Backbone as CSV, one residue per row, in Angstrom:
resi,resn,N_x,N_y,N_z,CA_x,CA_y,CA_z,C_x,C_y,C_z
1,LEU,260.858,-18.653,-67.607,261.436,-18.271,-66.341,262.779,-18.969,-66.193
2,ALA,263.838,-18.246,-65.917,265.164,-18.819,-65.787,265.362,-19.498,-64.442
3,ALA,264.783,-18.942,-63.373,264.917,-19.510,-62.036,263.645,-19.200,-61.254
4,ALA,263.259,-20.134,-60.399,262.060,-19.942,-59.587,262.354,-20.381,-58.162
5,PRO,261.946,-19.596,-57.140,262.192,-19.995,-55.751,261.239,-21.092,-55.312
6,MET,261.762,-22.092,-54.575,260.937,-23.156,-54.029,261.722,-23.962,-53.011
7,TYR,260.991,-24.784,-52.230,261.640,-25.687,-51.290,262.471,-26.694,-52.065
8,ASN,263.646,-26.942,-51.559,264.543,-27.931,-52.131,264.187,-29.293,-51.540
9,THR,263.604,-30.180,-52.353,263.244,-31.517,-51.892,263.911,-32.563,-52.777
10,LYS,264.073,-33.757,-52.245,264.679,-34.860,-53.008,263.852,-35.174,-54.251
11,HIS,262.546,-35.151,-54.102,261.652,-35.467,-55.219,261.831,-34.460,-56.355
12,ARG,261.860,-33.186,-56.019,262.039,-32.143,-57.036,263.429,-32.193,-57.651
13,ALA,264.444,-32.537,-56.837,265.828,-32.557,-57.316,266.062,-33.624,-58.395
14,LYS,265.109,-34.526,-58.562,265.235,-35.535,-59.624,265.027,-34.926,-61.005
15,VAL,264.307,-33.799,-61.070,263.977,-33.235,-62.381,264.500,-31.813,-62.601
16,ILE,264.978,-31.160,-61.535,265.540,-29.815,-61.670,266.778,-29.707,-60.788
17,ASP,267.593,-28.712,-61.044,268.744,-28.407,-60.182,268.348,-27.279,-59.240
18,PHE,268.931,-27.297,-58.054,268.697,-26.248,-57.076,269.990,-25.505,-56.796
19,THR,269.869,-24.194,-56.621,271.005,-23.401,-56.171,271.213,-23.679,-54.681
20,SER,272.251,-23.108,-54.135,272.429,-23.142,-52.684,271.208,-22.478,-52.046
21,ALA,270.862,-22.937,-50.855,269.722,-22.344,-50.170,270.035,-20.908,-49.778
22,PHE,269.079,-20.016,-50.005,269.274,-18.621,-49.612,268.475,-18.282,-48.361
23,MET,267.657,-19.219,-47.888,266.852,-19.001,-46.693,266.463,-20.366,-46.131
24,ASP,266.514,-20.487,-44.811,266.067,-21.701,-44.153,264.680,-21.480,-43.574
25,VAL,263.832,-22.487,-43.718,262.477,-22.408,-43.199,262.264,-23.585,-42.253
26,SER,261.732,-23.287,-41.077,261.390,-24.286,-40.080,259.952,-24.042,-39.654
27,ALA,259.462,-24.899,-38.796,258.164,-24.631,-38.181,258.409,-23.719,-36.985
28,THR,257.421,-22.916,-36.644,257.493,-22.042,-35.475,256.130,-22.015,-34.806
29,LEU,256.102,-21.593,-33.556,254.851,-21.440,-32.818,254.392,-19.995,-32.909
30,LEU,253.180,-19.784,-33.336,252.573,-18.458,-33.371,251.650,-18.351,-32.163
31,LEU,251.945,-17.367,-31.300,251.204,-17.178,-30.061,250.728,-15.738,-29.924
32,ARG,249.736,-15.546,-29.077,249.298,-14.188,-28.750,250.327,-13.580,-27.796
33,LYS,250.663,-12.309,-28.020,251.574,-11.609,-27.115,250.891,-11.432,-25.774
34,PRO,251.643,-11.600,-24.681,251.032,-11.346,-23.369,250.904,-9.838,-23.132
35,PRO,250.062,-9.443,-22.173,249.996,-8.024,-21.831,251.391,-7.503,-21.448
36,LYS,251.598,-6.186,-21.577,252.926,-5.596,-21.374,253.585,-5.978,-20.061
37,ALA,252.837,-6.073,-18.996,253.418,-6.358,-17.679,253.780,-7.833,-17.494
38,ARG,253.349,-8.685,-18.384,253.579,-10.126,-18.221,254.612,-10.629,-19.210
39,GLU,255.312,-11.665,-18.795,256.316,-12.295,-19.654,255.686,-13.469,-20.388
40,LEU,256.160,-13.711,-21.584,255.690,-14.844,-22.377,256.042,-16.139,-21.651
41,GLN,255.057,-16.988,-21.407,255.286,-18.220,-20.645,255.816,-19.359,-21.517
42,ILE,255.481,-19.340,-22.793,255.903,-20.409,-23.696,256.975,-19.852,-24.620
43,LYS,258.172,-20.411,-24.504,259.293,-19.956,-25.326,259.871,-21.068,-26.190
44,THR,259.463,-22.305,-25.911,259.970,-23.452,-26.668,258.872,-24.506,-26.809
45,VAL,259.134,-25.471,-27.660,258.220,-26.605,-27.814,258.087,-27.356,-26.495
46,ARG,259.178,-27.483,-25.758,259.128,-28.164,-24.454,258.175,-27.447,-23.495
47,ASP,258.221,-26.106,-23.502,257.299,-25.340,-22.653,255.849,-25.638,-23.042
48,LEU,255.598,-25.726,-24.329,254.243,-26.004,-24.810,253.794,-27.383,-24.352
49,LEU,254.686,-28.347,-24.430,254.359,-29.715,-24.020,254.129,-29.851,-22.521
50,SER,254.773,-28.999,-21.729,254.691,-29.148,-20.276,253.518,-28.395,-19.654
51,GLN,252.651,-27.840,-20.472,251.487,-27.133,-19.951,250.213,-27.752,-20.518
52,SER,249.072,-27.427,-19.911,247.807,-28.008,-20.383,246.754,-26.944,-20.690
53,GLU,247.096,-25.677,-20.564,246.121,-24.606,-20.762,245.929,-24.247,-22.238
54,ILE,246.997,-24.260,-22.998,246.961,-23.825,-24.394,247.003,-25.031,-25.314
55,GLN,245.987,-25.142,-26.166,246.023,-26.179,-27.199,246.842,-25.668,-28.366
56,TYR,247.211,-26.561,-29.254,248.024,-26.185,-30.411,247.661,-27.080,-31.579
57,GLY,247.855,-26.515,-32.774,247.533,-27.256,-33.983,248.206,-26.623,-35.182
58,THR,247.843,-27.108,-36.361,248.427,-26.639,-37.604,247.416,-26.845,-38.726
59,LEU,247.826,-26.523,-39.941,246.966,-26.799,-41.098,246.696,-28.293,-41.198
60,ASP,245.536,-28.648,-41.716,245.197,-30.072,-41.835,245.850,-30.737,-43.044
61,THR,246.556,-29.987,-43.871,247.318,-30.543,-44.997,248.594,-29.735,-45.152
62,GLY,249.531,-30.247,-45.915,250.701,-29.456,-46.240,251.996,-29.968,-45.662
63,VAL,253.003,-29.126,-45.773,254.371,-29.497,-45.451,254.570,-29.785,-43.963
64,ILE,253.909,-29.072,-43.088,254.107,-29.297,-41.656,253.495,-30.625,-41.228
65,ILE,252.309,-30.922,-41.704,251.679,-32.226,-41.395,252.580,-33.361,-41.884
66,ARG,253.086,-33.231,-43.104,253.988,-34.280,-43.637,255.234,-34.411,-42.781
67,ALA,255.786,-33.298,-42.322,256.976,-33.337,-41.477,256.668,-34.000,-40.136
68,PHE,255.517,-33.694,-39.548,255.135,-34.338,-38.289,255.007,-35.850,-38.471
69,LYS,254.413,-36.269,-39.560,254.221,-37.703,-39.793,255.549,-38.424,-40.011
70,ALA,256.552,-37.723,-40.499,257.836,-38.342,-40.831,258.891,-38.222,-39.735
71,THR,258.688,-37.365,-38.756,259.740,-37.101,-37.781,259.961,-38.257,-36.811
72,ASN,261.203,-38.380,-36.374,261.550,-39.328,-35.317,261.962,-38.605,-34.042
73,ALA,261.920,-37.274,-34.056,262.314,-36.478,-32.896,261.252,-36.606,-31.803
74,THR,261.687,-36.836,-30.590,260.795,-37.121,-29.470,259.746,-36.038,-29.227
75,HIS,260.173,-34.800,-29.092,259.228,-33.727,-28.758,258.219,-33.489,-29.889
76,GLU,258.685,-33.563,-31.105,257.775,-33.371,-32.231,256.765,-34.504,-32.330
77,ARG,257.196,-35.731,-32.019,256.256,-36.866,-32.031,255.209,-36.698,-30.927
78,MET,255.640,-36.174,-29.790,254.697,-35.930,-28.694,253.677,-34.850,-29.101
79,LEU,254.146,-33.781,-29.731,253.225,-32.748,-30.220,252.198,-33.370,-31.155
80,TRP,252.666,-34.163,-32.099,251.798,-34.788,-33.102,250.738,-35.671,-32.441
81,ARG,251.159,-36.519,-31.498,250.198,-37.389,-30.804,249.160,-36.564,-30.057
82,ASN,249.602,-35.524,-29.369,248.658,-34.675,-28.624,247.668,-34.002,-29.555
83,MET,248.163,-33.469,-30.675,247.262,-32.785,-31.608,246.186,-33.716,-32.128
84,GLN,246.519,-34.967,-32.343,245.541,-35.928,-32.854,244.462,-36.243,-31.817
85,ARG,244.747,-36.037,-30.538,243.804,-36.367,-29.464,242.901,-35.198,-29.067
86,PHE,243.335,-33.967,-29.323,242.552,-32.803,-28.894,241.158,-32.814,-29.510
87,LYS,240.168,-32.460,-28.688,238.796,-32.293,-29.146,238.304,-30.946,-28.662
88,PRO,237.688,-30.103,-29.460,237.510,-30.284,-30.902,238.853,-30.239,-31.623
89,SER,238.812,-30.522,-32.885,240.021,-30.623,-33.679,240.838,-29.331,-33.622
90,VAL,242.146,-29.489,-33.578,243.052,-28.338,-33.552,243.638,-28.060,-34.933
91,PHE,243.188,-28.800,-35.929,243.678,-28.598,-37.296,242.771,-27.596,-38.003
92,THR,243.372,-26.767,-38.846,242.603,-25.739,-39.543,242.697,-25.954,-41.047
93,GLU,241.726,-25.401,-41.761,241.719,-25.515,-43.217,242.614,-24.484,-43.883
94,THR,242.828,-23.332,-43.224,243.666,-22.275,-43.801,244.551,-21.660,-42.719
95,ASN,245.620,-21.005,-43.158,246.457,-20.263,-42.212,245.651,-19.172,-41.534
96,GLU,244.783,-18.509,-42.278,243.966,-17.440,-41.715,243.122,-17.949,-40.553
97,ASP,242.545,-19.167,-40.708,241.751,-19.752,-39.616,242.616,-19.966,-38.378
98,GLY,243.831,-20.465,-38.569,244.739,-20.692,-37.442,245.145,-19.406,-36.760
99,ILE,245.433,-18.388,-37.548,245.844,-17.085,-37.007,244.696,-16.476,-36.195
100,GLU,243.493,-16.535,-36.723,242.334,-16.009,-35.992,242.072,-16.806,-34.724
101,ARG,242.299,-18.091,-34.777,242.102,-18.924,-33.592,243.096,-18.538,-32.489
102,VAL,244.340,-18.199,-32.861,245.325,-17.729,-31.885,244.803,-16.466,-31.210
103,ARG,244.211,-15.586,-31.974,243.710,-14.317,-31.437,242.477,-14.504,-30.542
104,ARG,241.647,-15.503,-30.825,240.379,-15.702,-30.107,240.488,-16.649,-28.908
105,GLU,241.361,-17.642,-29.003,241.366,-18.742,-28.026,242.737,-18.891,-27.381
106,LYS,242.807,-19.807,-26.445,244.100,-20.203,-25.883,244.641,-21.284,-26.808
107,TYR,245.349,-20.832,-27.837,245.735,-21.706,-28.949,247.058,-21.209,-29.527
108,ALA,247.941,-22.135,-29.826,249.192,-21.842,-30.533,249.104,-22.496,-31.900
109,PHE,249.489,-21.770,-32.920,249.410,-22.273,-34.293,250.812,-22.578,-34.788
110,ILE,251.015,-23.777,-35.249,252.305,-24.199,-35.784,252.286,-23.896,-37.274
111,ILE,253.243,-23.077,-37.701,253.221,-22.500,-39.037,254.655,-22.386,-39.544
112,PRO,254.879,-22.371,-40.855,256.239,-22.136,-41.339,256.781,-20.806,-40.803
113,SER,258.045,-20.809,-40.418,258.640,-19.634,-39.771,258.535,-18.378,-40.626
114,THR,258.678,-18.496,-41.913,258.610,-17.309,-42.768,257.236,-16.665,-42.701
115,ILE,256.196,-17.467,-42.714,254.830,-16.945,-42.650,254.555,-16.398,-41.248
116,GLY,254.925,-17.157,-40.221,254.685,-16.739,-38.853,255.371,-15.422,-38.509
117,GLU,256.636,-15.294,-38.912,257.372,-14.061,-38.621,256.758,-12.873,-39.365
118,TYR,256.311,-13.091,-40.576,255.654,-12.029,-41.339,254.361,-11.589,-40.640
119,ILE,253.545,-12.534,-40.250,252.268,-12.233,-39.593,252.511,-11.504,-38.268
120,ALA,253.507,-11.940,-37.508,253.782,-11.334,-36.199,254.201,-9.874,-36.325
121,MET,254.761,-9.482,-37.467,255.206,-8.100,-37.660,254.112,-7.196,-38.231
122,ARG,252.985,-7.757,-38.605,251.892,-6.983,-39.204,250.966,-6.428,-38.133
123,LEU,250.365,-5.292,-38.433,249.376,-4.732,-37.518,248.237,-5.714,-37.332
124,PRO,247.748,-5.899,-36.164,247.890,-5.078,-34.976,249.072,-5.460,-34.066
125,CYS,250.032,-6.228,-34.556,251.246,-6.581,-33.788,250.894,-7.224,-32.443
126,ASP,249.918,-8.107,-32.436,249.464,-8.767,-31.217,249.922,-10.217,-31.115
127,LEU,250.751,-10.646,-32.073,251.213,-12.021,-32.101,252.739,-12.067,-32.059
128,VAL,253.260,-13.230,-31.677,254.700,-13.416,-31.590,255.026,-14.853,-32.022
129,THR,256.223,-15.041,-32.572,256.674,-16.394,-32.900,257.748,-16.805,-31.912
130,VAL,257.756,-18.083,-31.572,258.794,-18.624,-30.690,259.252,-19.975,-31.214
131,ASP,260.530,-20.231,-31.006,261.177,-21.499,-31.334,261.160,-21.765,-32.847
132,ARG,262.091,-22.530,-33.289,262.152,-23.047,-34.659,262.441,-24.533,-34.525
133,PHE,261.646,-25.349,-35.151,261.774,-26.788,-34.958,261.203,-27.528,-36.162
134,LEU,261.248,-28.832,-36.084,260.637,-29.761,-37.037,261.312,-29.748,-38.393
135,MET,260.774,-29.073,-39.328,261.256,-29.142,-40.711,262.274,-28.041,-40.959
136,LYS,263.477,-28.417,-41.151,264.488,-27.425,-41.482,264.750,-27.576,-42.977
137,ARG,264.084,-26.733,-43.739,264.140,-26.834,-45.199,264.847,-25.639,-45.792
138,GLY,265.607,-25.916,-46.841,266.248,-24.839,-47.571,265.326,-24.327,-48.660
139,TYR,265.248,-23.017,-48.773,264.500,-22.380,-49.846,265.531,-21.961,-50.875
140,SER,265.432,-22.495,-52.066,266.436,-22.310,-53.109,265.791,-21.822,-54.389
141,LEU,266.632,-21.524,-55.348,266.142,-21.231,-56.691,266.255,-22.505,-57.512
142,ALA,265.234,-22.794,-58.258,265.225,-23.956,-59.141,265.639,-23.502,-60.535
143,VAL,266.544,-24.250,-61.143,266.981,-23.954,-62.511,266.921,-25.243,-63.325
144,GLN,266.892,-25.088,-64.599,266.863,-26.255,-65.496,268.105,-27.108,-65.245
145,GLN,267.922,-28.427,-65.248,269.056,-29.316,-65.021,270.167,-29.031,-66.028
146,GLY,271.392,-28.965,-65.501,272.555,-28.735,-66.350,272.792,-27.288,-66.742
147,SER,271.968,-26.384,-66.267,272.095,-24.977,-66.644,273.351,-24.358,-66.024
148,PRO,274.108,-23.577,-66.808,275.269,-22.876,-66.250,274.834,-21.770,-65.270
149,LEU,273.584,-21.431,-65.299,273.061,-20.411,-64.408,273.218,-20.805,-62.941
150,LYS,273.143,-22.096,-62.644,273.236,-22.574,-61.255,274.536,-22.120,-60.608
151,GLN,275.638,-22.329,-61.252,276.937,-21.964,-60.673,277.055,-20.447,-60.490
152,GLU,276.563,-19.697,-61.441,276.616,-18.235,-61.347,275.747,-17.728,-60.194
153,VAL,274.559,-18.285,-60.067,273.656,-17.871,-58.990,274.227,-18.299,-57.637
154,ASP,274.782,-19.504,-57.551,275.399,-19.952,-56.305,276.492,-18.982,-55.858
155,GLN,277.314,-18.550,-56.790,278.400,-17.623,-56.477,277.833,-16.279,-55.980
156,ALA,276.800,-15.788,-56.652,276.175,-14.524,-56.246,275.529,-14.657,-54.867
157,LEU,274.852,-15.779,-54.606,274.230,-16.003,-53.299,275.287,-16.074,-52.198
158,TYR,276.401,-16.704,-52.486,277.497,-16.800,-51.513,277.983,-15.399,-51.133
159,ILE,278.187,-14.568,-52.129,278.672,-13.201,-51.888,277.635,-12.404,-51.099
160,LEU,276.369,-12.466,-51.530,275.294,-11.731,-50.838,275.149,-12.173,-49.387
161,ASN,275.305,-13.470,-49.149,275.223,-13.987,-47.790,276.431,-13.543,-46.970
162,ASP,277.603,-13.613,-47.570,278.851,-13.267,-46.895,278.856,-11.812,-46.413
163,ILE,278.296,-10.917,-47.196,278.280,-9.500,-46.806,277.040,-9.124,-45.986
164,GLY,276.177,-10.120,-45.695,275.008,-9.878,-44.858,273.794,-9.321,-45.585
165,HIS,273.861,-9.255,-46.897,272.757,-8.648,-47.647,271.487,-9.516,-47.632
166,LEU,271.646,-10.831,-47.637,270.460,-11.698,-47.600,269.703,-11.513,-46.285
167,ASP,270.436,-11.391,-45.175,269.781,-11.139,-43.884,269.084,-9.788,-43.877
168,GLU,269.707,-8.775,-44.472,269.085,-7.455,-44.560,267.775,-7.520,-45.342
169,LEU,267.797,-8.221,-46.450,266.592,-8.353,-47.265,265.483,-9.073,-46.516
170,TYR,265.854,-10.141,-45.802,264.854,-10.900,-45.034,264.212,-9.993,-43.986
171,ARG,265.042,-9.261,-43.223,264.497,-8.372,-42.183,263.624,-7.278,-42.794
172,LYS,264.016,-6.761,-43.940,263.254,-5.685,-44.581,261.896,-6.163,-45.085
173,TRP,261.863,-7.296,-45.734,260.632,-7.772,-46.370,259.901,-8.781,-45.522
């Protein structure tokens, strides 16, 4: 494989080169859509923190948990502390469990934006994503260290981004 897409991390960058990021990934809130006549009450992390009706959680392992443990941002630290106190546990073993919990309960699932946006667009179209926060990670192509392919791919990504083609692809897929 000449290039493989993955999160660009400091640890990985020690052994491979990364192209420029072609997509940014953050955490997002996955919520149930309100009935047509009602407006969505939670539009930001602050809105979620200022209410007590809806619990929220995330996967019990993975990139979001690691980001919560490492963050120094006030609102994200407050979310993390609250999630640790909720009973029963608000952490799930799989994304599917979290998504189903959003559909069944008064629950918001914190999920990577790419996954959340994809799920929200799938039938039965009963979910919505709001806000982007916490981990702002670049999704890049990994290439062998020192490969001339990196510069060529960076140039192609720059052009595709400049003409809006990367955004078109994201919206399409």
